[in-house]
C-alpha positions in Angstrom: 28.6 65.3 -24.0 28.1 63.5 -27.4 28.5 59.9 -27.9 30.9 58.9 -30.6 30.4 55.5 -32.3 34.0 55.4 -33.4 33.2 54.7 -37.1 31.3 51.5 -36.3 28.3 50.4 -38.4 25.0 51.5 -36.9 23.2 48.8 -34.8 19.9 47.4 -36.1 16.9 47.8 -33.8 14.8 45.1 -35.3 15.3 41.3 -35.0 15.4 39.1 -38.1 14.7 35.4 -38.5 11.7 33.2 -37.6 10.8 32.8 -33.9 10.6 29.2 -32.6 11.9 27.8 -35.8 12.4 24.0 -35.8 16.0 22.9 -36.4 16.0 21.1 -39.8 13.9 18.2 -40.7 10.3 18.1 -41.9 8.1 19.4 -39.1 4.5 18.9 -40.3 1.6 21.1 -39.4 0.5 18.5 -36.7 3.8 17.9 -35.1 4.0 18.0 -31.3 6.7 19.5 -29.2 9.0 17.1 -27.4 8.0 16.3 -23.9 10.7 15.9 -21.3 10.0 13.2 -18.7 11.9 13.2 -15.5 13.1 10.0 -13.7 10.6 7.8 -11.9 10.2 8.1 -8.2 12.0 5.6 -6.0 9.2 5.5 -3.5 7.3 2.6 -5.2 10.5 0.6 -5.3 11.3 1.1 -1.6 7.7 0.5 -0.5 7.5 -2.6 -2.7 10.7 -4.1 -1.1 9.3 -3.3 2.4 6.0 -5.0 1.5 7.8 -8.1 0.2 10.0 -8.3 3.4 6.9 -7.9 5.6 4.8 -10.4 3.6 7.4 -13.1 3.6 8.4 -12.8 7.2 4.9 -12.5 8.6 3.6 -15.1 6.1 6.1 -17.7 7.4 5.2 -16.8 11.0 1.5 -17.2 10.0 2.3 -20.6 8.5 3.9 -21.6 11.7 0.9 -20.4 13.6 -1.4 -22.4 11.3 0.7 -25.5 12.0 0.1 -25.1 15.7 -3.6 -24.3 15.5 -4.6 -27.8 16.4 -2.5 -27.7 19.6 -3.9 -24.2 20.5 -7.5 -25.5 20.2 -6.6 -28.5 22.3 -5.1 -26.2 25.0 -8.2 -24.1 25.1 -10.4 -27.2 25.5 -8.2 -28.4 28.3 -8.8 -25.1 30.1 -12.6 -25.4 29.5 -12.6 -22.4 27.2 -15.0 -22.7 24.3 -13.6 -21.5 21.0 -14.8 -21.8 17.5 -12.3 -24.2 16.0 -13.5 -23.6 12.5 -13.0 -19.9 12.8 -9.5 -20.5 14.2 -8.6 -22.6 11.1 -10.1 -20.1 8.7 -8.2 -17.3 10.4 -4.9 -19.1 10.1 -5.5 -19.9 6.4 -6.5 -16.4 5.6 -3.5 -14.9 7.4 -1.1 -17.1 5.4 -2.8 -16.2 2.1 -3.1 -12.5 2.9 0.5 -12.1 3.9 1.8 -13.9 0.8 -0.6 -11.8 -1.3 1.0 -8.7 0.2 4.5 -10.1 -0.7 3.3 -10.6 -4.3 1.7 -7.1 -4.3 5.0 -5.7 -3.1 6.8 -7.3 -6.1 4.3 -5.6 -8.4 4.7 -2.3 -6.7 8.5 -2.7 -6.9 8.0 -3.0 -10.7 5.9 0.2 -10.8 2.6 -1.5 -11.3 -0.5 0.2 -9.9 -2.3 -3.2 -9.6 0.1 -4.1 -6.8 -1.2 -1.3 -4.6 -4.8 -2.4 -5.3 -4.0 -6.0 -4.4 -2.3 -4.9 -1.2 -5.4 -2.9 -0.2 -7.7 -5.7 -1.0 -5.6 -8.1 1.1 -5.7 -5.7 4.0 -9.5 -5.4 3.7 -10.0 -9.2 3.7 -7.8 -9.5 6.8 -9.7 -6.7 8.5 -13.0 -8.4 7.9 -11.8 -11.7 9.3 -10.3 -10.0 12.3 -13.5 -8.0 13.0 -15.5 -11.2 13.0 -13.0 -12.8 15.4 -13.2 -9.7 17.7 -16.9 -10.0 17.9 -16.8 -13.8 18.6 -14.1 -13.5 21.2 -15.8 -10.6 22.9 -18.8 -12.8 23.5 -16.5 -15.5 24.8 -14.9 -13.0 27.2 -18.3 -11.8 28.4 -19.3 -15.4 29.2 -16.1 -16.1 31.1 -16.5 -12.8 33.1 -20.2 -13.2 33.6 -20.7 -9.6 32.5 -22.1 -8.6 29.1 -20.8 -5.0 29.6 -17.3 -6.3 29.9 -17.7 -8.2 26.6 -19.1 -5.1 24.9 -16.2 -2.9 26.1 -13.6 -5.6 25.0 -15.2 -6.0 21.6 -15.4 -2.2 21.0 -11.8 -1.7 22.0 -10.6 -4.6 19.9 -12.6 -3.5 16.9 -11.2 0.1 17.2 -7.6 -1.2 17.3 -8.2 -3.6 14.4 -9.6 -0.7 12.2 -6.8 1.7 13.3 -4.1 -0.8 12.4 -5.7 -1.6 9.1 -6.0 2.1 8.3 -2.3 2.6 9.0 -1.3 -0.4 6.9 -3.6 0.7 4.1 -2.0 4.2 4.2 1.5 2.7 4.0 0.4 0.4 1.1 -1.3 3.3 -0.7 1.7 5.6 -0.3 3.2 5.0 -3.7 -0.1 6.1 -5.4 -0.6 9.0 -3.0 3.0 10.4 -3.4 4.0 9.4 -7.0 1.0 8.2 -9.0 2.7 9.4 -12.3 5.5 6.8 -11.7 3.1 3.8 -11.6 1.9 2.1 -14.8 
């Protein structure tokens, strides 16, 4: 069986034209192709808002705790428990400062700034250092009260483990915008 083209013009088997030709305009020898950028991730905005809420609420509670530090020290002294009152004041001041720094860092993360993540991680590191010092100091106090140094060592190691564990979880949550969507941050 023969094919009949029905009198139509024969088809060309070659292509004509210039491949990848630019559409009008002066495209110089050093022109770059257009780069399409997708929308920014919403994760930094969400985590920034959560950091701000946490920082403000816990910062206000820390300020309330700082206001009652003198009464707490007096209560311990009435119960004949020796505490380092200077450390308790320092811990209260650091807690207020760190939590408001986390709120500020949350505002920076919400605005897609990488420096907000770093500030949040630094604040968590400062709080961890202060808490570890307190864990060691209060473990010694617990050992004196119990009359057993092994009890103080166990309490100190358990306390230190939980402090490091909680700081690691908080650090992971704060670093999540960089880990998940670093290209969205400036």
